[in-house]
C-alpha positions in Angstrom: 52.0 -47.4 44.9 55.1 -49.3 44.1 58.0 -50.0 46.3 61.5 -51.3 45.6 61.8 -55.0 46.5 64.9 -57.0 47.2 65.1 -58.2 43.6 64.7 -54.7 42.1 67.4 -52.0 41.9 66.8 -48.3 42.4 69.5 -47.6 39.8 69.7 -49.7 36.6 73.1 -49.1 34.9 73.1 -49.0 31.1 76.5 -50.7 30.7 75.5 -53.5 33.0 72.3 -54.2 31.1 74.1 -54.0 27.7 76.7 -56.6 29.0 73.9 -59.1 29.8 71.9 -58.7 26.5 71.7 -61.9 24.4 72.7 -60.5 21.0 71.9 -63.8 19.4 68.3 -63.7 20.5 65.7 -63.0 17.9 64.8 -59.9 19.9 67.6 -58.6 22.1 65.6 -57.3 25.1 66.5 -57.3 28.8 63.5 -57.1 31.2 64.5 -55.0 34.1 61.2 -54.3 35.9 57.7 -55.7 35.5 54.4 -54.9 37.2 50.8 -55.4 36.0 50.7 -52.2 34.0 54.3 -51.3 33.6 57.3 -53.0 32.0 60.9 -51.6 31.7 63.6 -53.1 29.5 66.5 -52.4 27.3 66.1 -53.0 23.6 68.7 -53.4 20.8 66.8 -53.6 17.5 68.1 -55.8 14.8 68.0 -54.9 11.2 65.3 -55.2 9.9 63.4 -54.3 13.1 60.4 -56.5 12.7 58.0 -55.5 15.5 54.3 -56.2 15.7 51.8 -53.7 17.2 51.8 -53.9 21.0 48.9 -54.0 23.4 50.1 -51.1 25.6 51.4 -47.6 24.9 55.1 -47.4 24.9 57.9 -44.9 25.3 61.4 -45.5 24.0 64.2 -43.4 25.5 67.3 -43.4 23.3 70.2 -44.3 25.5 72.8 -44.4 22.7 73.0 -43.8 19.0 70.6 -42.5 16.4 68.3 -43.5 13.6 64.7 -43.2 12.5 61.4 -44.5 13.8 58.4 -45.3 11.7 55.0 -45.1 13.4 52.0 -45.8 11.2 54.0 -44.9 8.2 55.4 -41.6 9.5 59.2 -41.6 9.7 61.1 -39.3 12.1 64.8 -39.0 13.0 66.0 -39.3 16.6 69.3 -39.2 18.5 70.7 -39.9 22.0 68.5 -38.5 24.7 65.3 -38.3 22.7 62.0 -39.8 23.9 59.8 -41.6 21.3 56.1 -42.4 21.8 54.3 -45.3 20.2 50.6 -45.7 20.9 49.1 -49.1 21.5 48.2 -50.9 18.3 50.5 -48.8 16.1 52.6 -50.3 13.3 56.1 -49.3 14.1 59.8 -50.1 13.8 63.3 -48.6 13.8 65.1 -47.8 10.5 68.7 -46.8 9.7 70.0 -47.1 13.3 73.6 -46.7 14.2 75.6 -49.7 15.4 75.7 -48.3 18.9 71.9 -47.8 19.2 70.2 -48.9 22.4 67.0 -47.7 23.9 65.1 -48.1 27.1 61.5 -49.1 26.5 58.6 -48.7 28.8 55.3 -50.4 28.2 52.6 -48.9 30.4 48.9 -48.5 31.0 45.9 -50.8 30.3 46.2 -53.4 27.6 44.2 -52.8 24.5 42.9 -55.6 22.3 44.7 -55.6 19.0 43.1 -57.2 15.9 
């Protein structure tokens, strides 16, 4: 069971995290919480969104904006408030995203070997 530590917040405010994102970084991502089998962060995909398959399952929660996600070649539209699932090892990326698109991402569960 997890507990909130002195360096972790119970509430993570979207606007505060957006303000500290390094938009010049190759991958604008702000790590907000990390444990052995769980990572939470805010992600602002660049165009093109060049991701590699990840070792853990992941959920994206669309905080703002809209666009499309491609998972193993299947493309689906999304909008603010939607939850997007990407299984470990899947080829994926965001397409045609709006300028205001931000998403929370949660990596969770055991790591799988990719390759």
